[in-house]
C-alpha positions in Angstrom: 0.0 0.0 0.0 2.1 2.9 -1.2 1.4 6.4 -2.7 3.0 9.8 -3.4 4.1 13.3 -4.5 6.2 16.4 -3.7 6.1 18.7 -0.7 5.1 21.8 -2.6 2.1 20.2 -4.3 1.1 18.6 -1.0 1.2 21.9 0.7 -1.0 23.5 -2.0 -3.6 20.7 -2.1 -3.7 20.0 1.7 -3.2 23.4 3.5 -4.8 21.9 6.6 -1.8 19.5 7.0 1.2 20.5 8.9 3.7 18.9 6.5 7.1 17.9 8.0 9.8 15.5 6.8 7.7 12.8 8.7 4.8 13.4 6.3 6.8 12.2 3.4 8.4 8.8 2.6 12.0 8.4 1.7 11.3 9.3 -2.0 9.2 12.4 -1.1 5.7 10.9 -1.6 3.0 12.0 0.9 2.1 9.4 3.5 -1.3 9.1 4.9 -1.5 10.6 8.4 -3.8 12.3 10.9 -5.4 15.7 10.5 -6.8 15.4 7.0 -10.6 15.6 6.4 -11.9 13.8 3.4 -14.3 15.9 1.3 -16.6 14.6 -1.3 -17.0 14.8 -4.3 -13.5 16.5 -4.4 -11.7 13.4 -3.1 -13.2 11.1 -5.8 -10.4 12.5 -7.9 -6.9 11.3 -8.1 -4.2 12.2 -5.6 -0.8 12.1 -7.4 1.0 13.3 -4.3 0.6 9.8 -3.0 2.4 6.9 -4.6 -0.5 4.4 -4.8 -4.3 4.8 -5.4 -7.2 2.6 -6.4 -10.9 2.9 -7.1 -12.6 -0.4 -6.6 -16.2 -1.4 -7.3 -18.1 -4.7 -6.7 -21.7 -5.7 -6.5 -24.5 -8.1 -7.4 -26.5 -7.7 -10.5 -29.8 -9.3 -11.8 -31.2 -9.4 -15.3 -34.8 -9.3 -16.3 -35.1 -13.0 -16.4 -33.7 -13.4 -12.9 -30.2 -14.5 -13.8 -27.7 -13.4 -11.2 -24.2 -11.9 -11.6 -21.5 -10.4 -9.6 -19.0 -7.8 -10.9 -15.6 -6.4 -9.8 -13.8 -3.5 -11.5 -10.6 -2.0 -10.0 -8.5 0.9 -11.4 -5.0 1.3 -9.9 -2.6 4.3 -10.2 1.0 3.6 -9.2 3.7 6.3 -9.3 7.1 4.9 -10.5 9.1 8.1 -9.7 8.4 11.3 -7.9 8.8 13.3 -11.0 8.5 12.4 -14.7 11.8 12.5 -16.5 12.4 15.4 -18.8 12.2 14.3 -22.4 10.9 15.7 -25.7 8.1 13.0 -25.9 4.9 13.6 -24.1 4.9 10.0 -23.2 7.6 10.6 -20.5 5.1 10.1 -17.6 5.7 9.0 -14.0 2.5 6.9 -13.3 1.5 3.5 -14.5 -2.4 2.6 -14.6 -3.7 -0.9 -14.1 -7.2 -2.4 -14.4 -8.6 -5.7 -13.1 -12.2 -6.7 -14.1 -14.3 -9.7 -13.3 -17.9 -10.9 -13.9 -19.3 -13.9 -12.1 -22.1 -15.5 -14.1 -24.0 -17.7 -11.7 -26.2 -19.1 -14.6 -23.2 -20.7 -16.2 -21.0 -21.1 -13.1 -18.2 -19.1 -14.9 -15.9 -16.4 -13.8 -14.8 -14.0 -16.7 -11.9 -11.8 -16.1 -9.4 -9.4 -17.7 -6.6 -7.0 -16.9 -4.8 -4.2 -18.6 -1.8 -2.0 -17.9 -0.6 1.2 -19.5 1.4 4.2 -18.7 -0.8 7.3 -17.5 -0.8 8.9 -21.0 -3.9 9.9 -22.8 -5.6 8.5 -24.7 -4.3 5.3 -23.2 -5.1 5.9 -19.7 -5.0 8.2 -16.7 -6.7 9.7 -13.6 -8.2 13.2 -13.3 -7.1 15.4 -10.4 -10.3 17.4 -10.8 -13.0 14.9 -10.8 -13.8 11.2 -10.8 -12.4 10.2 -14.3 -10.2 7.1 -14.5 -9.4 5.0 -17.5 -7.2 2.2 -18.7 -7.8 1.9 -22.5 -11.6 1.4 -23.0 -12.1 0.4 -19.2 -13.4 3.6 -17.6 -15.0 5.0 -14.5 -16.3 8.6 -14.4 -18.8 10.9 -12.9 -20.7 14.1 -13.9 -22.8 16.5 -12.0 -26.6 16.2 -13.0 -30.0 17.6 -12.0 -30.5 14.6 -9.8 -27.1 14.9 -8.1 -23.8 13.2 -9.0 -24.1 10.3 -11.3 -21.4 8.2 -12.8 -20.7 5.6 -15.5 -18.6 2.4 -15.5 -17.5 0.4 -18.6 -15.3 -2.6 -18.9 -14.8 -5.6 -21.1 -14.1 -9.2 -19.8 -13.3 -11.9 -22.4 -15.5 -10.1 -25.0 -18.4 -9.5 -22.6 -18.9 -5.8 -22.0 -20.3 -4.4 -18.8 -21.8 -0.9 -19.0 -23.4 0.5 -15.8 -24.9 3.9 -14.7 -24.1 4.8 -11.2 -26.3 6.9 -8.9 -23.4 8.1 -6.7 -25.5 10.7 -4.9 -27.9 8.0 -3.5 -25.3 6.2 -1.4 -24.3 7.1 2.1 -20.6 7.4 2.8 -18.5 5.3 5.2 -15.2 6.9 6.4 -13.0 4.1 7.7 -10.7 4.4 10.8 -10.8 5.5 14.3 -10.0 8.9 12.9 -12.7 9.0 10.2 -11.0 8.6 6.8 -7.6 7.4 8.1 -7.3 3.6 8.0 -4.3 2.3 10.0 -2.5 -0.8 8.4 0.7 -1.0 10.5 2.5 0.1 13.7 4.8 2.7 12.2 4.0 6.2 11.2 2.6 6.4 7.7 1.6 2.7 7.5 -1.9 3.7 6.7 -4.1 5.1 3.9 -7.0 7.5 3.4 -10.0 5.3 2.8 -13.8 5.8 2.3 -16.6 3.9 0.8 -19.9 4.5 -0.9 -21.5 1.2 0.0 -24.9 1.3 -1.7 -24.8 2.8 -5.2 -27.9 2.0 -7.2 -26.8 0.8 -10.6 -28.4 -0.1 -13.9 -27.1 -1.0 -17.3 -26.4 -3.7 -19.8 -24.3 -6.8 -20.4 -23.4 -7.2 -24.0 -22.2 -10.7 -24.9 -19.8 -11.9 -27.6 -22.6 -13.3 -29.6 -24.2 -9.9 -30.0 -27.0 -10.5 -27.5 -27.5 -8.1 -24.6 -29.3 -8.2 -21.2 -30.5 -5.3 -19.1 -29.3 -5.5 -15.4 -29.7 -3.6 -12.2 -28.3 -4.0 -8.8 -26.0 -2.2 -6.3 -22.4 -1.3 -6.2 -19.9 -1.0 -3.3 -17.2 1.6 -4.2 -13.9 2.0 -2.3 -11.4 4.7 -3.0 -8.0 4.4 -1.2 -4.8 6.3 -1.5 -1.5 6.4 0.5 2.3 5.9 0.4 3.5 3.3 2.9 4.1 -0.4 3.0 2.3 -2.9 5.2 4.1 -3.8 8.4 6.8 -6.4 8.3 5.4 -9.9 8.8 2.1 -9.2 7.2 1.6 -11.6 4.4 -1.9 -11.0 3.2 -5.5 -10.1 4.2 -9.1 -11.3 4.3 -11.5 -8.6 3.4 -15.3 -8.6 3.7 -18.1 -6.1 2.5 -21.8 -6.3 2.5 -25.0 -4.1 2.7 -27.7 -6.2 4.3 -31.4 -6.1 3.7 -32.0 -3.9 6.7 -29.7 -1.3 5.0 -26.9 -1.7 7.5 -23.4 -1.9 5.9 -20.3 -3.9 7.2 -16.7 -3.9 6.2 -14.1 -6.0 8.0 -10.5 -6.9 7.2 -8.0 -9.1 8.9 -4.3 -8.5 8.2 -2.6 -11.8 8.4 0.8 -12.5 10.0 3.2 -15.2 9.0 1.9 -17.5 11.8 -1.6 -17.1 10.5 -2.9 -14.9 13.2 -4.5 -11.5 12.7 -2.5 -8.4 13.2 -3.8 -6.0 15.9 -4.3 -3.3 13.2 -7.0 -5.4 11.7 -10.3 -3.5 11.8 -13.7 -2.7 10.2 -16.6 -0.3 10.0 -20.4 -0.8 10.7 -23.0 1.7 9.8 -26.8 1.9 10.1 -29.0 4.1 7.9 -28.7 7.9 8.7 -26.1 7.1 11.4 -22.4 7.9 11.6 -20.0 5.1 10.7 -18.8 3.1 13.7 -15.1 2.1 13.8 -14.5 -1.6 14.8 -11.1 -2.4 16.3 -9.8 -5.9 16.1 -11.4 -6.7 19.5 -14.8 -5.8 18.3 -15.3 -8.7 15.8 -14.4 -12.3 15.1 -13.9 -14.3 12.0 -14.1 -18.0 12.0 -13.2 -20.1 8.9 -15.7 -22.8 8.2 -14.2 -24.5 5.1 -11.5 -24.4 2.4 -11.1 -24.6 -1.4 -7.9 -25.5 -3.4 -7.4 -23.9 -6.8 -6.7 -26.3 -9.5 -5.0 -23.5 -11.4 -2.6 -22.0 -8.8 -2.7 -24.8 -6.2 -3.4 -22.3 -3.5 -5.7 -23.2 -0.6 -8.2 -20.5 0.4 -10.6 -20.3 3.2 -14.2 -20.9 1.8 -17.0 -20.0 4.1 -16.9 -18.0 7.4 -18.8 -17.0 10.4 -18.6 -13.3 11.2 -19.5 -12.0 14.7 -19.9 -8.4 15.8 -21.0 -8.7 19.5 -21.5 -4.9 20.0 -24.2 -4.9 17.2 -25.6 -8.4 18.1 -24.7 -9.4 14.6 -24.0 -12.9 13.4 -23.4 -13.9 9.8 -22.5 -17.0 7.9 -20.7 -16.1 4.7 -20.9 -18.5 1.7 -19.3 -18.1 -1.7 -21.9 -18.1 -4.5 -19.2 -19.7 -6.7 -15.9 -21.2 -5.3 -14.0 -20.7 -8.6 -13.5 -16.9 -8.3 -9.7 -16.7 -8.4 -7.8 -14.2 -10.4 -4.2 -15.0 -11.5 -2.8 -11.7 -12.7 0.2 -10.8 -14.7 -0.1 -7.0 -14.3 0.6 -7.0 -10.5 2.0 -10.6 -10.3 -0.5 -11.3 -7.5 -2.9 -14.2 -7.4 -5.9 -13.6 -5.2 -9.5 -14.7 -4.7 -12.2 -12.1 -5.1 -15.8 -13.3 -5.0 -19.5 -12.7 -4.7 -20.8 -14.2 -1.5 -24.0 -14.6 0.4 -24.2 -13.2 3.9 -27.0 -14.7 6.1 -27.7 -14.5 9.8 -29.4 -12.3 12.6 -29.0 -8.8 13.9 -30.5 -8.2 17.3 -32.4 -11.5 16.9 -34.0 -10.6 13.6 -33.0 -12.4 10.4 -30.8 -10.4 7.9 -29.2 -11.3 4.6 -27.3 -9.7 1.7 -24.9 -10.2 -1.2 -21.4 -8.9 -0.8 -17.8 -9.5 -1.7 -14.9 -11.2 -0.1 -11.2 -10.7 -1.1 -8.5 -13.1 0.0 -4.8 -12.1 -0.7 -1.5 -13.7 0.2 -2.6 -17.4 0.0 -0.8 -18.2 -3.3 2.3 -16.2 -2.2 3.1 -13.5 0.3 2.5 -9.8 -0.6 5.1 -8.5 1.7 6.9 -5.6 0.1 4.9 -5.9 -3.1 2.3 -3.7 -4.7 -1.0 -5.7 -4.6 -4.7 -5.2 -5.8 -7.8 -4.3 -3.8 -6.1 -4.1 -0.4 -8.1 -2.9 2.5 
């Protein structure tokens, strides 16, 4: 989890921060730290003063005939150097852009996925510093003000199937993660953190266009994470298990466990819970429990992943059993060199004794190989 930019630009963009040498990493990129208030929609835009940034969307979709799908679309920006090298060519840029996309088709039991990488040079790809506008070739995520509020559009292609969705960004509440809202701590040293917020319940509608020319109208809901920062995970952290869901009582839950080499959870593991029209509640590691109920071994990578969990949040009297809708939801990527499991899951249980359920996503990283000191996708 890394990110960056120069002191002068950081001072211009973030005047509320008292920037010192401790605010920057060794190469001069701005590290996430206390004292910054996230503001939307301005912070939907890119933050090139940080080294690493991603915009991540997942969600369940249903077509008019009742077929069910799940989608994942993630755009990454990674700064290679603090400043672009001076050269005559306009292609002398400092950032690389990456994209991961996946579509889980429950009617066929198939996972379609794709990835793409390019330098941050238009028209190939880039991320606007003014508004939400991110692209890697034809794969794009953007927003525009409208009479109804702020709306957005998402488009990506996976194995010839095109996913085109309209997003009602203004309709979703906002979750600011961390004990200090918006600052998500990932390690024990200064700067081992990120600025992190979520739009958990974005109404979506659109179409799936299939390679044979047929199309289906779909609607559903999207969970959008935006995260940016400039520091590595703590030493000894080898991966993470991340959970997100909006339940049918309109409560939202995000949890992540940062795993250590011995398999235990780091004490910086945390989460967020929110009820409708209520402030987000930070959940420290002691506030929740994750119990593994089963496992699945990938025939492609040979990695063995947990498959099925019981989540408990005693303070909210919440108990959930999480079941993958399809076990085969592993992504083996060349763009990041990371193999991970990212899948649509069913969450079912009780809150305060009443039944609750929802469709959400789980991400499992570091089971095929450790992600220590590596750039990795979709991290918490």
